[in-house]
C-alpha positions in Angstrom: 4.2 -9.2 14.4 5.3 -9.1 10.8 2.5 -7.6 8.6 2.7 -10.5 6.2 2.2 -13.0 9.0 -0.6 -10.8 10.4 -2.3 -10.8 7.0 -2.0 -14.6 6.8 -3.5 -15.1 10.3 -6.4 -12.7 9.5 -7.0 -14.4 6.2 -7.0 -17.9 7.7 -9.3 -16.8 10.5 -11.7 -15.0 8.1 -11.8 -18.2 5.9 -12.8 -20.2 8.9 -15.6 -17.7 9.8 -16.6 -17.5 6.1 -17.2 -21.3 6.0 -19.9 -20.9 8.6 -21.7 -18.1 6.8 -24.7 -19.4 4.7 -23.8 -17.6 1.4 -26.6 -19.6 -0.4 -29.1 -17.4 1.5 -29.8 -14.5 -0.9 -30.3 -12.1 2.0 -27.0 -12.9 3.6 -25.3 -12.5 0.2 -26.8 -9.1 -0.2 -25.4 -8.1 3.3 -22.0 -9.4 2.5 -22.0 -7.5 -0.8 -23.1 -4.3 1.0 -20.3 -4.8 3.6 -17.7 -5.3 0.8 -18.8 -2.2 -1.1 -19.0 -0.1 2.0 -15.5 -1.2 3.1 -14.0 -0.2 -0.3 -15.8 3.1 -0.2 -14.5 3.8 3.3 -11.0 2.9 2.3 -11.1 5.1 -0.8 -12.6 7.9 1.2 -9.8 7.7 3.8 -7.1 7.7 1.1 -8.8 10.7 -0.5 -8.8 12.5 2.9 -5.1 11.6 3.4 -4.2 13.0 0.0 -6.0 16.2 0.9 -4.1 16.4 4.2 -0.8 15.9 2.4 -1.7 18.7 0.0 -2.7 20.9 2.9 0.5 20.4 4.8 2.5 21.0 1.5 5.8 19.7 3.0 8.5 20.8 0.5 11.4 19.1 2.3 13.7 17.6 -0.3 13.9 13.8 -0.2 16.8 12.1 -2.0 17.3 8.3 -2.3 18.6 5.7 -4.6 15.9 3.3 -5.9 17.4 -0.1 -6.6 16.8 -2.0 -9.7 15.7 -5.6 -8.8 17.3 -7.1 -11.9 20.6 -5.2 -12.1 22.2 -3.7 -9.0 24.4 -1.4 -11.1 21.4 0.2 -12.7 20.0 1.9 -9.6 18.2 5.2 -10.1 18.7 8.5 -8.1 15.3 10.0 -7.1 15.0 13.6 -5.9 11.5 14.6 -4.8 9.7 16.4 -2.0 8.0 14.8 1.0 4.7 16.1 -0.4 5.2 14.5 -3.8 6.5 11.2 -2.3 3.5 10.9 0.0 1.1 11.7 -2.8 2.7 9.0 -5.0 2.5 6.4 -2.2 -1.1 7.3 -1.6 -1.8 7.0 -5.3 -0.2 3.5 -5.3 -2.6 2.5 -2.5 -5.6 3.8 -4.4 -4.5 1.8 -7.5 -4.2 -1.3 -5.3 -7.8 -0.8 -4.1 -9.1 -0.4 -7.7 -7.2 -3.6 -8.8 -8.6 -5.5 -5.9 -12.2 -4.3 -6.7 -11.6 -5.4 -10.4 -10.4 -8.8 -9.3 -13.3 -9.3 -6.9 -15.8 -8.2 -9.5 -14.4 -10.8 -11.9 -14.2 -13.5 -9.2 -17.7 -12.8 -7.8 -19.7 -11.8 -10.8 -18.1 -14.0 -13.5 -16.8 -17.0 -11.5 -19.5 -16.9 -8.8 -17.2 -17.0 -5.7 -18.7 -15.5 -2.6 -16.3 -16.2 0.3 -13.6 -13.8 -1.0 -16.1 -10.9 -0.6 -16.2 -11.4 3.1 -12.4 -11.9 3.4 -11.6 -8.9 1.3 -13.9 -6.7 3.3 -11.9 -7.5 6.4 -8.5 -7.3 4.6 -9.4 -3.9 3.2 -9.7 -2.5 6.7 -6.5 -4.2 7.7 -4.6 -2.7 4.7 -6.0 0.7 5.5 -4.7 0.4 9.1 -1.2 -0.8 7.9 -0.8 2.0 5.2 2.1 4.2 6.1 0.7 7.5 4.7 -2.5 6.8 6.8 -0.4 6.3 9.9 1.5 9.6 9.4 -1.3 11.9 8.1 -4.4 10.5 9.8 -3.2 8.9 13.0 -0.5 11.6 13.5 2.4 9.2 14.1 5.9 10.7 13.6 7.8 9.7 10.4 10.4 7.7 12.3 11.5 4.1 12.3 9.3 2.1 9.9 7.5 5.3 8.9 10.7 7.1 7.9 10.7 8.1 4.2 11.4 6.6 1.8 9.3 3.7 3.1 10.8 0.2 3.2 9.3 -2.2 0.6 9.2 -5.2 3.0 8.6 -7.5 0.0 10.0 -10.9 -0.8 13.5 -9.5 -1.6 13.8 -7.7 1.8 16.6 -5.2 2.1 17.7 -5.7 -1.5 14.6 -3.9 -2.8 14.6 -1.1 -0.2 15.6 2.4 -1.2 19.1 3.5 -0.1 19.3 6.8 1.7 22.9 6.8 2.9 25.1 9.6 1.6 27.6 7.2 -0.1 24.9 5.6 -2.3 23.4 9.0 -3.2 26.9 10.4 -4.1 27.6 7.3 -6.3 24.3 7.6 -8.1 25.0 11.4 -8.7 28.5 10.5 -10.1 26.8 8.0 -12.5 24.4 10.7 -13.7 27.3 13.1 -14.2 29.1 10.5 -16.3 26.0 9.9 -18.5 25.7 13.6 -19.2 29.3 13.9 -20.5 
């Protein structure tokens, strides 16, 4: 099943369960807060462990791809990196996403007083951890093939238009553009 559909189904299911939780009971609220914080700590701990595994493997295989510009197709950028650096950058993006989620939840819960999102985000944090591609490769030991082939597919709203191009023709064209700019 598509991860976006999966997230939607889990969110809707979690909302139905959250409706039945008595958040007005202070003891229940404390348990939900503890569960949310524990989930976020676990997620950050796993990402830290994955980063350590990436550094330990130190895969210096060169990775070349063309990163498309969503606004201007002609303004694509050639990226040359190593598998180690690429995986560390992807893990760093995942950690930033956790921090942004925690900041948003802190605002929503502490300032606006919403309680249901704590429960839902505790579940979604674990789901996101399970879906993270660096986690699948470096923690679960899955081979970097198919969906896990680097560079990872974006899978966003724009679909294939926002995915990195790895074919030789696209890389050669981007290298020619760089050569022209240097002249």
